[in-house]
C-alpha positions, 0 to 999 in steps of 0.5 A, a space after each residue: 816237217 811241217 805243211 806249207 800253209 795260206 794264210 788268209 786266201 783273199 783279193 786276186 792273188 787267190 784266183 790267181 797264184 795261190 790256185 797256181 801254186 796248189 801247195 800241194 807238199 811232196 814230201 820224200 823220205 831221206 836219212 835221218 829227216 824230212 827233204 825240205 818242202 817242194 809245192 807243186 804248181 798246176 800253172 808257171 809262175 812269174 818274177 816281175 822283172 824288167 828290161 833284158 837287158 837291165 838287172 832286174 831280168 838278170 836277176 830274176 832269172 838267178 833266183 827263178 832257176 835257184 827256185 826251182 832247184 831248191 822247191 821244184 816250183 816252175 818258175 820263170 823270169 817276165 820281161 815288164 817295163 819295170 817298177 811300175 808295171 811289176 807291182 801291179 803284176 804282183 799285186 794282181 796275182 799275175 807275178 809271184 814276185 817283184 822288183 820295183 825300187 823304194 819309192 816307186 813301191 811306197 807310193 803303190 802301198 800308199 796309193 800315190 803317185 802313179 797308183 790311184 789307191 793302194 794295192 796290196 803289196 809288202 815287202 820279201 827284202 831290200 835286195 840293193 840299191 838303184 843308180 840314177 843313171 843319164 846317158 850321153 855319148 861321149 862327144 854329146 855338147 850335152 854337161 849337165 841336166 841342165 842342158 837336157 831341155 829340149 832335147 830327144 831324152 827318153 826318160 823310160 819305159 812307161 809304167 816304169 820306176 826309171 819314168 817316176 824319178 826322171 821326172 822328178 831328177 827333171 823337175 829337182 833342175 829346173 827342166 820342165 819335161 813337157 820342153 823334152 821330146 820323150 819316147 818313151 823307150 824301155 832300157 833295151 830300145 834307149 840303148 839301140 836308139 843312142 846307137 843310131 843318134 836318134 837320141 841324145 840322152 835316156 835315163 835308166 836306173 839300175 844297179 851297177 853294172 847294168 849289162 846293157 849299159 856295159 856292152 852299150 860302152 863297150 860299143 861307142 864311147 859315153 858318159 853319164 852326168 851329174 846329178 848334184 846334191 842339190 837336186 838330190 836335196 829338193 827331190 827328196 823334200 817331197 818323198 820321204 827321204 829314200 833318195 841318198 846321194 851317191 858316185 859312180 865308181 870310178 872306171 865304171 862304164 870305162 869312164 875315169 871322170 867322177 860322177 855324182 848321183 842319185 841313189 834308190 832304194 830297191 825290194 822283191 815284193 809279193 802280195 799280202 796274200 801271198 801263202 807264208 810258208 812258200 814266201 819264208 822258203 822263198 827268202 831262204 832260196 834268195 838268201 841261201 844262193 847268194 853266192 852263186 847268183 852272184 857269179 851271174 849278177 853281180 849285184 847279188 852280192 849286196 844283199 845282206 840280211 842285216 839290212 834286207 829288213 830295211 823297207 818302210 814304208 813298204 812292210 814287211 811280209 810275214 812269212 818273209 819276216 819269219 825268216 829274219 827272226 829265226 836267222 838271227 837265234 
């Protein structure tokens, strides 16, 4: 048997999440030894997800169910505005875990972009790569990113990684974001606004397929605008080369036209002072439950232990690092 340890209890995680976890170890006798470690929780914990129609929320909900089932943790997914919001919640101790795009997470640990100072967050795993979606009605006159100038386009909710990336893509294609009428909607509201004809397009960054966009494509014909290689190169020139050029699979969302776009890695993050044993066991459950989660969230099937450790410049949490070392033995 081993006991849950609490590494360096300090800062906001000590005040909130660690106080909630309390790490009261429940030991139950079992044939041949001891049962897996479980954690008593004084108040519910959260996984910072995203909009309810996005992959973050769906993935987070399934992971929360697995953690409750395997570790006895009272934990649930929370609806949020996305990456920036998630990172702030994790750093403050409001959430134990959160999903964040790699570029926004890099800004967070460096105190750049939307973050006035570095946040005390570390990575649990690189879980999958996200695709930048620029969605327009199929009959729209808009054929390329440059055509968005002067139009009504949602660039993502405030405090979202979508807004960060949308602004960078527009700049890289010569479109001044100030020329766009941006209602700053989250994915759910963007989808509804496009259906009502209140906006001409919206940006979204998520895994494939994104459930909300799948439902939108069944309700109305849509297209995806391409983000060309030159634009991706220009975005990368100022942001550590985290972006990659990729193609949407033919047939996704009912679209048969080849579309190129930009991808960004996605990380699951936690606070620096999250308990080592709890994070170690969280990573174990994340991988042990991959196939079960993938039955509900297709993106989870991409999770790969060999790739999960590549979270630079965000350091791996020691509890997570210990899991990966043990898994190699």
